[in-house]
C-alpha positions as CSV (number, residue, x, y, z in Angstrom):
1,X,0.2,0.0,0.0
2,X,1.5,3.5,-0.6
3,X,0.3,6.5,1.0
4,X,0.8,10.1,-0.7
5,X,1.3,11.9,2.7
6,X,4.0,9.6,3.5
7,X,6.4,12.2,2.0
8,X,5.9,15.9,1.7
9,X,4.5,16.7,-2.0
10,X,2.1,18.9,-4.0
11,X,-0.1,15.9,-2.9
12,X,-0.3,17.3,1.0
13,X,-1.3,20.7,-0.4
14,X,-3.9,19.4,-2.7
15,X,-5.3,17.2,0.2
16,X,-5.5,20.1,2.6
17,X,-7.6,22.3,0.3
18,X,-10.0,19.3,-0.4
19,X,-10.5,19.4,3.8
20,X,-10.4,23.0,4.2
21,X,-14.4,23.8,4.2
22,X,-14.2,27.5,3.2
23,X,-12.5,26.1,0.0
24,X,-14.9,23.6,-0.5
25,X,-17.5,26.2,-0.9
26,X,-15.8,26.3,-4.9
27,X,-16.9,23.4,-6.2
28,X,-14.9,23.9,-9.5
29,X,-11.8,23.9,-6.8
30,X,-12.8,20.7,-5.5
31,X,-13.1,18.7,-8.4
32,X,-10.0,20.4,-9.7
33,X,-8.1,18.7,-6.7
34,X,-9.7,15.7,-6.9
35,X,-8.6,15.8,-10.5
36,X,-4.9,16.3,-9.6
37,X,-4.6,14.1,-6.8
38,X,-5.8,11.7,-9.5
39,X,-3.1,12.4,-11.8
40,X,-0.5,12.0,-8.8
41,X,-1.9,8.5,-8.6
42,X,-1.7,7.7,-12.1
43,X,2.2,8.5,-12.1
44,X,3.0,6.1,-9.6
45,X,1.0,4.0,-10.3
46,X,2.5,3.6,-14.0
47,X,6.1,2.9,-11.7
48,X,4.4,-0.5,-11.3
49,X,3.4,-1.6,-14.8
50,X,4.8,-3.1,-18.1
51,X,6.7,-0.8,-20.7
52,X,8.2,-1.9,-23.9
53,X,11.1,-0.3,-26.0
54,X,10.0,1.0,-29.2
55,X,12.0,3.2,-31.8
56,X,10.8,6.5,-32.7
57,X,11.8,8.6,-35.9
58,X,12.8,12.1,-35.0
59,X,13.1,15.1,-37.0
60,X,17.0,14.2,-36.4
61,X,17.7,10.8,-35.9
62,X,16.6,7.5,-34.3
63,X,15.8,7.1,-30.7
64,X,15.0,4.6,-28.7
65,X,12.4,5.2,-25.5
66,X,9.5,3.2,-23.7
67,X,5.8,2.8,-23.9
68,X,3.3,1.4,-22.1
69,X,2.3,-2.0,-23.1
70,X,-0.3,-3.2,-20.6
71,X,-3.9,-2.4,-21.5
72,X,-5.4,-0.4,-18.9
73,X,-9.0,0.4,-17.8
74,X,-10.2,2.9,-15.6
75,X,-13.3,2.2,-13.2
76,X,-15.2,4.2,-10.9
77,X,-18.0,4.2,-8.6
78,X,-20.5,7.3,-9.8
79,X,-21.0,10.0,-9.1
80,X,-18.2,11.0,-6.4
81,X,-15.4,9.3,-8.3
82,X,-15.9,11.5,-11.9
83,X,-13.5,14.0,-10.9
84,X,-10.5,11.3,-9.7
85,X,-11.3,9.1,-12.4
86,X,-10.5,12.3,-15.2
87,X,-7.2,12.8,-13.1
88,X,-6.4,9.3,-14.3
89,X,-7.4,9.4,-17.3
90,X,-5.6,12.5,-18.0
91,X,-2.5,10.7,-17.7
92,X,-4.1,7.0,-18.8
93,X,-5.4,8.9,-21.8
94,X,-5.7,5.6,-24.2
95,X,-7.6,3.5,-21.3
96,X,-10.7,2.1,-21.6
97,X,-13.5,3.2,-19.3
98,X,-15.9,1.4,-16.9
99,X,-18.7,2.8,-14.7
100,X,-20.7,1.7,-11.4
101,X,-23.7,3.4,-10.0
102,X,-23.5,2.3,-6.2
103,X,-24.9,3.5,-3.4
104,X,-25.8,3.3,0.8
105,X,-29.5,2.4,1.3
106,X,-31.4,3.1,3.9
107,X,-29.7,3.1,7.8
108,X,-31.6,0.5,9.8
109,X,-32.1,1.8,13.6
110,X,-28.2,0.2,14.7
111,X,-26.8,2.6,11.5
112,X,-26.1,-0.2,9.4
113,X,-26.8,-0.4,5.6
114,X,-26.0,-2.0,2.5
115,X,-24.4,-1.0,-0.8
116,X,-27.5,-1.0,-3.8
117,X,-26.2,-1.2,-7.5
118,X,-28.1,-0.2,-10.1
119,X,-25.9,0.4,-12.9
120,X,-22.6,-1.4,-14.4
121,X,-21.1,-0.6,-17.8
122,X,-17.7,-2.2,-18.7
123,X,-15.0,-3.7,-21.4
124,X,-13.8,-7.1,-21.8
125,X,-11.6,-6.8,-18.3
126,X,-9.6,-10.0,-18.6
127,X,-6.0,-10.0,-18.5
128,X,-6.2,-6.2,-18.5
129,X,-4.8,-3.8,-15.7
130,X,-8.1,-2.5,-13.6
131,X,-8.0,1.0,-11.6
132,X,-11.1,1.2,-9.3
133,X,-11.3,4.8,-8.2
134,X,-13.6,6.4,-5.2
135,X,-12.3,9.2,-3.4
136,X,-13.6,8.2,0.0
137,X,-12.6,4.8,1.8
138,X,-14.7,4.4,4.4
139,X,-16.4,1.0,5.1
140,X,-14.8,-0.2,2.2
141,X,-18.0,-2.0,1.1
142,X,-18.8,-0.3,-2.4
143,X,-15.8,-1.0,-3.4
144,X,-16.1,-4.9,-2.3
145,X,-19.2,-5.1,-4.2
146,X,-17.4,-3.0,-7.6
147,X,-14.7,-5.1,-7.7
148,X,-17.0,-8.7,-7.5
149,X,-19.6,-6.9,-10.2
150,X,-16.8,-6.2,-12.5
151,X,-15.3,-9.9,-12.4
152,X,-18.5,-10.9,-14.8
153,X,-16.5,-8.7,-17.7
154,X,-13.6,-11.3,-17.3
155,X,-10.1,-11.5,-14.5
156,X,-7.3,-8.5,-14.8
157,X,-4.4,-9.1,-14.8
158,X,-3.8,-7.1,-11.8
159,X,-6.3,-4.5,-9.7
160,X,-5.5,-1.0,-8.1
161,X,-7.5,0.5,-5.7
162,X,-7.2,4.6,-5.6
163,X,-9.0,6.7,-2.7
164,X,-8.4,10.4,-1.9
165,X,-8.9,9.5,2.1
166,X,-9.2,6.3,3.5
167,X,-10.5,5.3,7.2
168,X,-8.3,3.0,9.2
169,X,-11.1,0.6,9.2
170,X,-11.7,0.6,5.3
171,X,-7.9,0.3,4.8
172,X,-8.2,-3.5,7.1
173,X,-11.4,-4.1,5.4
174,X,-10.0,-3.7,1.7
175,X,-6.8,-5.8,3.0
176,X,-8.6,-8.5,4.7
177,X,-11.6,-9.1,1.9
178,X,-9.4,-8.0,-1.4
179,X,-6.0,-9.0,-0.9
180,X,-4.7,-9.5,-4.2
181,X,-5.9,-5.9,-5.0
182,X,-2.9,-3.3,-4.6
183,X,-4.0,-0.1,-2.5
184,X,-3.4,3.9,-2.7
185,X,-4.8,6.2,-0.8
186,X,-4.1,10.1,-0.1
187,X,-3.9,10.3,3.9
188,X,-5.6,8.0,6.2
189,X,-7.9,9.3,9.0
190,X,-8.6,6.8,12.4
191,X,-12.3,7.4,13.1
192,X,-15.7,7.1,11.2
193,X,-19.0,8.2,12.9
194,X,-22.1,6.7,13.5
195,X,-23.4,6.8,10.4
196,X,-19.8,5.5,8.8
197,X,-18.8,8.8,7.2
198,X,-14.7,9.4,7.9
199,X,-13.7,11.7,10.7
200,X,-12.1,14.5,10.2
201,X,-12.8,13.4,6.4
202,X,-13.9,16.2,4.2
203,X,-17.5,15.4,4.0
204,X,-19.8,14.2,1.0
205,X,-17.6,13.9,-2.0
206,X,-20.2,13.9,-4.3
207,X,-22.1,17.0,-3.1
208,X,-18.6,18.7,-2.7
209,X,-18.5,18.2,-6.2
210,X,-21.6,18.5,-8.1
211,X,-24.1,20.0,-5.3
212,X,-26.6,18.7,-3.0
213,X,-28.8,15.9,-3.9
214,X,-32.1,14.8,-2.8
């Protein structure tokens, strides 16, 4: 697992702005900071992928270079994941794309809930590198459900999971239930409240990016 805040970088600055309730009032800036984090994650993940040596003709000669040799599919959970997904797509610009509509069902009297899923679209993922993005990794249930839903489209060569902010519980859940996946997070918070929102976290990423829903 890689956590961006383990070392000082511009990622720390983007995360700080994402959390700041005053800066959050600018939804365009909030979306852009998530997009920037996606670009940082894309660069870091690219270091783990396979590249093939190729020759490129310049105006003055031939140069041996390296091109990405693995097929990548980017999958995000609607709607909160869209800006983070866009940042990944900015760098993996030839990637195929998949989308899942997943959301928390009604809470019961003990504040428990199930993840509801009502939409999925995906290319064939067999033998490809999959990058699943969701800005908040709270309980980990939506990521787990998205992963298993995705498998109806094939068996990936490798799966990466990307989140801007994770809870300690969510990290442990993914490591226990999806040990085959590689986890990349911006920062980790210790707590969740009774409604399974990360504390201090940043709030509802979907609402902050696109407006409050009814």
